[in-house]
N, C-alpha and C positions, 0 to 999 in steps of 0.2 A: 192664714186665718180663714175662718169660715166666710163664704160669700153671702151668707144670710145678713140682711140689713138689720142692724141693731141700733139702739139708742146710744149716743155717745156716753162714754164712761163718766164724764163730768156731770151728767144727769142721772145715770143709772147706778153709780157706785153707792149712793146713799138711798136706802129703802127701809121699809119695815120688814124685818125678817123674824119669823117665829115658828115654833113647833109646840108640842104639848109641854116641853120642858123649860124653854127659855124664850124670851123676847129680846130682840136687838132693835133699838130705834136710834136714829141719828140724834146726836147730842144737841141739847138746847139749854138755855139759861135755867129752865125749870129743873134741870138735873143737878144744879150746883149743890144744894144742901143734901140731897140723898147721897151724892158721891162723897161729900165732905164727911159724912157720918162713918164711912168705912175706910177712908184713906189714910188715917193716922196710925199706921202700924209699920215699924221699921222692917219687918219681915217681907213686906210687899216689895220694897224698893232696893233690895240687896243688889240685884243685877241690872237695875235701871240706870240710865245716864243722868237722872235727876233724883232728888230726894224730896219727900213731903214730910217735913218735920215741924212746921209752924204754919200759922194761918197765912202768912205772906207766901210761903212756899206753895201752899195749896192754891191760893188765888192765882199765882203765876202759872201753875200747872193747868188749872181749869181754863184760864184765859187763853193759854196756848192751844188747848183743844178746840175751843170755840173759834179762834182765829184760823186754825188750820182747816176746820170744817168750812168756814165761810169762804176762804180763799180757794178751796179745792185741793190744797196740798195733801190733805188726808180726808177720808170719809170716816169720821169718828163715831163709833157705836157705843151706846150704853147698854149694858147687859142687865136684864131683869130675870131673876130666878122665879119661875112661875109657881113653884111649890110654896113660896113664902110671899110672893108679890113684891119683894124688896129688890132694890138696885144692888147688884152683886159685883160690878166692876166695869171694865171697858176694854174694847179692842178696836182696831182700825185697819182699813186698807190704806196703804201708802205707796210711794214710789210708783205711781200709776203711769205706765208706759204703754198707752193704748196702741200706738203704731206697731209696737213689737208684741202685743198681746200678753204683756207681762205686768204683774203687780205683786205687792208684798202684803202679807197679813202679819201684823205685829202690834207693838205698843200695848200689849195685852197684860192685864192684871185682874186679880180677883181679891176681894176682901177676905181676910183670914177665915171668917166663918163660912165662906162659900167654897173654900178649896177642898179638893179631895172628894167631891160629890158628883163628879161626872159633868159638871157644867161646862168646863173648858172644851170637852170633846164635842158637846152639842153646839157650842159657839163656833168651833172650827168647822163642823159639819155645815152649818148654815152659811158661813162666809165662803167656804169652798163651793158649795152648791150654787150660790148666787154668782160667784165669779165665773164658774165654768158653764152653767146652764142658762143664766140670764145675760151675763155680760159678754160671754164668748171668749174668755181668757184662754190662752194656750199654756201658760205657765204661772203658777202661784209659788212664791218663795217666802221663806221664813228665815230669820237669823236670830241668834241668841249668843250670850256670852259663853265662850268655850268652857268656863268654869261652872256653868249652870247645869249640873247633872240632871236635875229634875225636869227642866224644860227640854233638854236633849232627849231624855228617855221618852217624854210625852210625844215629841215630834216623830220619833222613830215608831212609836206605838200606833200612831194614826196613819202611818204609811209614808211619812216624809223621807225622801231620799237624801242621805247625807252627802254633801258635795265637797266640802273642804273648808279650810280655815283661812280667813283674811287676817293676817297678822297686824298687830298694832292699829286696829281699826279706828278706835276713838278713845278719848280720855274719859276716865271715870271720876266721880266726885272725890274718891279717897286718894286720887293721885296716880294710880296705875293706868296703863293703857290697855284697853280691852282687846283681846283676840276674839273676833266674831266668827261663828261657824254657821254656814248656810245649809238649808234644807229646801227641797222643792217637791211639788207635785205637778205632773204634766197632765194635759188633757187626756192623753191616751191611758193614763193611770187612774183617772178619776172614778171610773166605774168600780174598780176593785177597792180603792180607798173608801168610797162611799159605802160599800158592803161591809168593810172592816169597821168603819165608824158606827154603823148600825148595830153590828154584833157587839161592839164594846158598850154601846149605849144600853142594849138589852141586858147585858151582863150586870151593869150598874143599877138599872131599873127593870128588873125582871117582870114586873107586872105591866110595864108600859106597852 
């Protein structure tokens, strides 16, 4: 890892990240109702290890995010779409292994009205930028359900390197066991991935 002195990840993983398209801020109790408004759609949770189908489900889901944020298990971000000013979803840093220079970006979802608008790419851009340029990460990894063709295509499109499948990785609510597929971006690859994300963003927002 770099010899440059940096703030410990326990302090630097959570920050306000933004550009002209999206804002990412650390989750707080104030986000409960804005997130509740967009969370009740079964399409969102098809490949998640949990489901949000009732108020009780949502409260458990939200409390888990707050608890993980407070404990440092995850750095949980709330996504705001700047074009509307509305909360659009959430994403997180997790599996923070600072000694190894490694972390994961995941737990990511968008409300259905915010999907397919390029928001996800700008979220990935900001999280990757913060990980590599501010935190000094050497490796950022992603994982998804091997059946999630949309997420897999999206990770390849932003420059994620497909590494392989971890079989029978975890149980899913419907009873099957999920095979998880891993992707990664390394520090040496960040410059080209950054350029690629900028090009994709301009293609979606040509006037930006």
